[in-house]
C-alpha positions as CSV (number, residue, x, y, z in Angstrom):
1,M,-0.2,-0.2,0.0
2,N,2.9,2.6,1.0
3,A,4.4,1.7,-2.4
4,L,1.2,2.2,-4.3
5,L,0.7,5.5,-2.7
6,L,4.3,6.6,-3.4
7,I,3.7,5.9,-7.1
8,V,0.1,7.7,-7.3
9,G,1.7,10.4,-5.6
10,I,4.8,10.8,-8.0
11,A,2.3,10.5,-10.8
12,L,-0.3,13.4,-9.3
13,L,3.0,15.3,-9.0
14,A,4.2,14.9,-12.5
15,I,0.7,15.7,-14.2
16,G,0.1,18.4,-11.7
17,G,3.7,20.1,-12.6
18,E,3.0,19.5,-16.2
19,G,-0.5,21.3,-16.1
20,L,0.7,24.2,-14.0
21,I,3.5,24.8,-16.2
22,R,1.4,24.8,-19.5
23,G,-1.3,27.0,-17.6
24,A,1.3,29.5,-16.6
25,L,2.8,29.9,-19.8
26,A,-0.7,30.3,-21.5
27,I,-1.4,33.0,-19.0
28,A,2.1,34.7,-19.9
29,N,1.1,34.5,-23.4
30,R,-2.4,36.1,-23.0
31,L,-0.6,38.9,-21.0
32,Q,2.4,39.2,-23.6
33,I,4.9,38.6,-21.1
34,S,8.2,38.0,-23.0
35,P,9.5,34.6,-23.7
36,L,12.5,35.5,-21.9
37,L,10.8,36.1,-18.6
38,S,8.6,33.1,-19.5
39,G,11.4,30.8,-19.9
40,L,13.5,31.8,-16.8
41,L,10.7,31.9,-14.5
42,I,7.8,29.6,-15.4
43,V,9.9,26.9,-17.1
44,G,13.3,27.3,-15.7
45,F,11.9,27.2,-12.2
46,G,8.4,26.1,-12.5
47,T,10.0,22.5,-13.2
48,S,10.7,22.5,-9.6
49,A,7.1,23.3,-8.4
50,P,6.7,19.6,-7.1
51,E,10.0,20.0,-5.0
52,L,8.6,23.1,-3.5
53,V,5.0,21.6,-2.4
54,V,6.7,18.6,-1.1
55,S,9.4,20.1,0.8
56,I,6.9,22.6,2.1
57,D,4.1,19.9,3.0
58,A,7.1,17.9,4.8
59,V,8.1,21.0,7.0
60,T,4.9,21.8,8.0
61,H,4.2,18.0,8.8
62,G,7.6,18.0,11.1
63,Q,9.5,16.0,8.6
64,P,12.7,18.3,7.7
65,D,14.9,15.1,6.7
66,I,12.6,14.6,3.8
67,A,12.5,18.4,3.1
68,I,16.2,18.9,2.9
69,G,16.7,15.2,1.3
70,N,14.3,16.1,-1.4
71,V,16.3,19.4,-2.4
72,V,19.8,17.7,-2.1
73,G,18.7,14.5,-3.5
74,S,17.3,16.2,-6.4
75,N,20.1,18.6,-7.2
76,I,22.2,15.2,-7.4
77,G,19.8,13.4,-9.5
78,N,19.2,16.1,-11.9
79,I,23.2,16.5,-12.8
80,L,23.9,12.7,-12.5
81,L,20.5,10.8,-13.6
82,I,18.8,13.6,-16.0
83,L,22.0,15.2,-17.6
84,G,23.9,11.5,-17.8
85,L,20.6,10.4,-19.5
86,C,20.5,13.3,-22.0
87,A,24.1,13.1,-22.9
88,L,23.6,9.1,-23.7
89,I,20.7,10.4,-25.9
90,T,22.8,12.7,-27.9
91,P,25.8,14.4,-27.1
92,L,25.1,18.0,-25.5
93,Y,27.0,20.7,-27.3
94,V,26.7,24.1,-25.3
95,K,28.0,27.6,-26.1
96,P,30.0,28.2,-23.0
97,Q,28.6,31.9,-22.8
98,I,25.3,30.9,-22.5
99,L,25.8,28.5,-19.3
100,Q,28.9,30.6,-17.9
101,R,26.7,32.4,-15.1
102,D,24.0,29.7,-14.4
103,A,27.0,27.0,-14.1
104,S,29.2,28.8,-11.9
105,V,26.2,29.9,-9.8
106,V,25.3,26.2,-9.2
107,V,29.0,25.7,-7.8
108,A,28.3,29.1,-5.8
109,T,25.2,28.1,-4.4
110,S,26.3,24.6,-3.3
111,I,29.3,26.1,-1.5
112,L,27.0,28.6,0.3
113,F,24.7,26.0,1.4
114,L,27.6,24.2,3.1
115,A,28.5,27.4,4.4
116,L,25.2,28.1,6.0
117,T,24.7,24.5,7.2
118,Y,28.1,23.9,8.8
119,D,26.4,24.3,12.4
120,G,23.8,21.7,11.4
121,M,20.7,24.0,11.1
122,I,19.0,26.0,8.4
123,G,17.8,29.1,10.6
124,V,15.6,31.9,9.9
125,L,18.7,34.0,9.1
126,D,19.9,31.5,6.6
127,A,16.7,31.2,5.1
128,S,16.5,35.0,4.4
129,I,20.2,35.0,3.1
130,L,19.1,32.3,0.5
131,L,16.3,34.2,-0.4
132,I,18.1,37.4,-0.8
133,V,20.4,35.8,-3.1
134,F,17.7,34.2,-5.0
135,V,15.9,37.4,-5.7
136,A,19.4,39.3,-6.7
137,Y,20.1,36.1,-9.0
138,L,16.7,36.6,-10.7
139,I,17.2,40.4,-11.1
140,W,20.8,39.7,-12.4
141,A,19.7,37.2,-14.7
142,Y,17.0,39.2,-16.4
143,R,18.7,42.6,-16.5
144,S,21.4,40.9,-18.0
145,E,19.6,39.3,-20.7
146,S,16.9,41.9,-21.4
147,T,19.4,44.9,-21.6
148,S,21.7,43.0,-24.2
149,N,21.8,40.1,-27.1
150,A,23.2,37.8,-24.3
151,P,23.2,34.4,-25.9
152,S,21.6,33.1,-22.7
153,A,18.3,35.1,-23.2
154,E,18.0,32.8,-26.3
155,L,18.3,29.8,-24.0
156,H,15.5,30.9,-21.5
157,K,13.2,32.1,-24.8
158,A,14.0,28.4,-26.3
159,E,13.1,27.0,-22.9
160,S,9.5,28.5,-23.1
161,E,9.2,27.4,-26.7
162,E,9.8,23.7,-25.5
163,V,6.6,23.3,-24.0
164,S,3.7,22.9,-26.6
165,K,0.1,22.1,-26.7
166,L,-1.0,25.1,-24.6
167,P,-4.6,25.6,-23.4
168,R,-6.4,28.3,-25.5
169,S,-9.6,29.3,-23.6
170,L,-9.9,30.9,-20.6
171,F,-11.7,28.1,-19.0
172,A,-9.1,25.5,-20.0
173,I,-6.2,28.0,-18.8
174,I,-8.0,28.1,-15.3
175,L,-8.5,24.5,-15.2
176,F,-4.6,23.9,-15.9
177,V,-3.5,26.1,-13.3
178,V,-5.8,25.4,-10.7
179,G,-5.9,21.8,-11.5
180,G,-2.2,21.7,-11.5
181,L,-1.8,23.2,-8.0
182,C,-4.4,20.8,-6.7
183,L,-2.9,17.8,-8.0
184,L,0.6,19.0,-6.7
185,I,-1.0,19.6,-3.2
186,L,-2.6,16.0,-3.4
187,G,0.1,14.3,-4.8
188,S,2.7,16.0,-1.9
189,Q,0.3,14.5,0.7
190,V,-0.1,11.2,-0.8
191,L,3.7,11.0,-1.7
192,L,4.8,11.8,1.7
193,K,2.3,9.4,3.3
194,G,3.6,6.6,1.3
195,A,7.4,7.8,1.7
196,V,7.1,7.5,5.5
197,G,5.4,4.3,5.3
198,L,7.9,2.8,3.2
199,A,10.7,4.4,5.5
200,E,9.1,2.9,8.5
201,Y,8.7,-0.7,6.9
202,F,12.1,-0.9,5.9
203,S,13.6,0.7,9.2
204,V,15.4,3.3,7.1
205,P,16.0,6.9,8.1
206,E,13.3,9.5,6.1
207,A,16.4,11.3,4.9
208,V,17.3,8.5,2.6
209,V,14.0,8.1,1.2
210,G,13.9,11.9,0.8
211,L,17.3,11.9,-1.2
212,T,16.3,9.1,-3.3
213,I,12.7,7.9,-4.1
214,V,11.0,11.4,-3.2
215,A,13.9,13.5,-5.2
216,V,13.5,11.4,-8.3
217,G,9.8,11.6,-8.1
218,T,9.6,15.3,-7.8
219,S,12.4,15.7,-10.6
220,L,10.1,14.1,-13.3
221,P,9.1,17.7,-15.0
222,E,12.9,18.5,-15.1
223,L,13.5,14.9,-16.7
224,S,10.7,15.3,-19.3
225,I,11.5,18.7,-20.3
226,S,15.5,18.0,-20.7
227,V,14.8,14.6,-22.4
228,M,12.5,16.0,-25.0
229,A,15.1,18.9,-25.5
230,A,17.7,16.3,-25.9
231,L,15.7,14.4,-28.3
232,R,15.2,17.4,-30.5
233,K,18.8,18.0,-30.3
234,H,18.4,21.4,-28.0
235,A,21.1,20.6,-25.9
236,D,21.3,24.3,-24.3
237,V,17.6,23.9,-23.2
238,A,18.5,20.4,-21.8
239,I,21.4,21.8,-19.6
240,G,19.7,25.1,-19.0
241,N,16.7,23.8,-17.2
242,V,18.5,21.5,-14.8
243,L,21.2,24.4,-13.9
244,G,17.7,26.7,-13.3
245,S,16.4,24.0,-11.3
246,N,19.2,23.4,-9.0
247,I,19.5,27.0,-8.3
248,F,15.9,27.3,-7.2
249,N,16.0,24.3,-5.5
250,L,18.8,25.5,-3.1
251,L,17.9,29.1,-2.9
252,G,14.2,29.3,-3.1
253,I,12.8,26.1,-1.9
254,L,15.2,25.8,0.9
255,G,14.9,29.5,1.8
256,V,11.1,29.2,1.5
257,S,11.0,25.9,3.8
258,A,13.5,27.2,6.2
259,L,11.5,30.5,6.8
260,L,8.4,28.4,7.8
261,H,10.6,26.4,10.3
262,P,14.1,26.1,10.8
263,L,15.6,22.8,9.5
264,S,17.9,20.6,11.3
265,L,20.3,18.9,8.6
266,A,20.6,15.0,9.2
267,S,23.9,13.9,10.1
268,R,24.2,11.8,6.7
269,I,23.5,14.5,4.8
270,S,26.2,16.9,6.4
271,Q,28.8,13.9,6.2
272,F,27.8,12.5,2.8
273,D,25.4,13.9,0.4
274,Q,26.0,17.6,0.6
275,W,29.6,16.9,-0.2
276,V,28.4,14.9,-3.3
277,M,26.2,17.7,-4.4
278,L,29.0,19.8,-4.7
279,A,31.3,17.5,-6.2
280,V,28.9,16.7,-9.0
281,S,28.4,20.4,-9.5
282,V,31.9,21.2,-9.8
283,L,32.4,17.9,-12.3
284,L,29.5,19.1,-14.5
285,L,31.3,22.5,-14.7
286,L,34.5,21.0,-15.7
287,F,33.1,18.8,-18.3
288,L,30.8,21.7,-19.9
289,Y,34.1,24.2,-20.0
290,T,37.0,21.4,-21.0
291,G,35.1,20.0,-24.1
292,K,32.6,22.6,-24.5
293,R,30.0,19.5,-24.7
294,L,28.7,16.9,-22.6
295,N,29.5,13.7,-24.6
296,R,28.1,10.2,-24.4
297,I,31.2,9.2,-22.5
298,E,30.6,11.8,-19.7
299,G,27.0,11.1,-19.9
300,G,27.7,7.6,-19.1
301,I,30.2,8.4,-16.3
302,L,27.5,10.8,-14.6
303,L,24.6,7.9,-15.0
304,L,27.2,5.4,-13.4
305,G,27.9,7.7,-10.6
306,Y,24.1,8.1,-9.9
307,I,24.1,4.4,-9.7
308,V,26.8,4.2,-7.2
309,Y,25.6,7.1,-5.1
310,V,22.2,5.1,-4.6
311,M,24.0,2.1,-3.7
312,L,26.0,4.0,-1.2
313,S,23.0,5.6,-0.2
314,L,21.1,2.4,0.5
315,T,24.3,0.5,2.2
316,I,27.2,2.3,3.5
317,F,25.7,5.5,4.4
318,V,22.2,4.6,5.1
319,V,22.3,6.4,8.4
């Protein structure tokens, strides 16, 4: 039953997240919001809506390990699993100037996370710092792209164009947005119930479930957008979507969650997972800037790395 709840919860989150993105993009088109802003905010960060809802729900129900594990695990899975899979589908050639800012910011935010959690807590002050940096990043990103012919602007415009079949009528748009939000909320509650039940049944910490099963489940929108982009040979969109999601996860989701309630870091996350998150972020940066691409061999390395990470999570570092 717990496994069934987990599967149903993940399905509801995936459908809800997809519906919310399509509805929000349709509203943006009606309001004539620029494709740049639509791609940067709605698609780039909208794919992280499941992580946001699950983490907030976990915090309000007194499950901080799942909230933090979900974010850290999603960032690890986004790079190792999603980009590894996309690179196996097709080599991801990238323009360095497009990803120079976002790839560097992903590494910087990972370092900031380690610095703020050195005492094992993410308090209100830490949350405020994360959110201030997040707002500053958004302002910087939009201004730098809207006031110049920055290649990264084309990336975010392409992200908004990657989502097709938008609702057209006002009723359909409202249905997609409201229905998407409802499914996200319902899916998060069902997912958490199943995740906690499985953790108790197999006698594993909630952090492990959050870092693996929950993290992968909430990353399905990123997986969908990135794989679709890879199949269409839109390499910049595939990588840009993952980088944008990782930034939003650490700065936005953790910031909002910790602002609602201070979060304590599980010992295994402080000793193992947060260092894996930083290591894979640096590894991706090296791959992108040494070869100006993510080839199939590098994609295989990333995917193999995720398999090893999951195995270690369920054995040596299970507590």
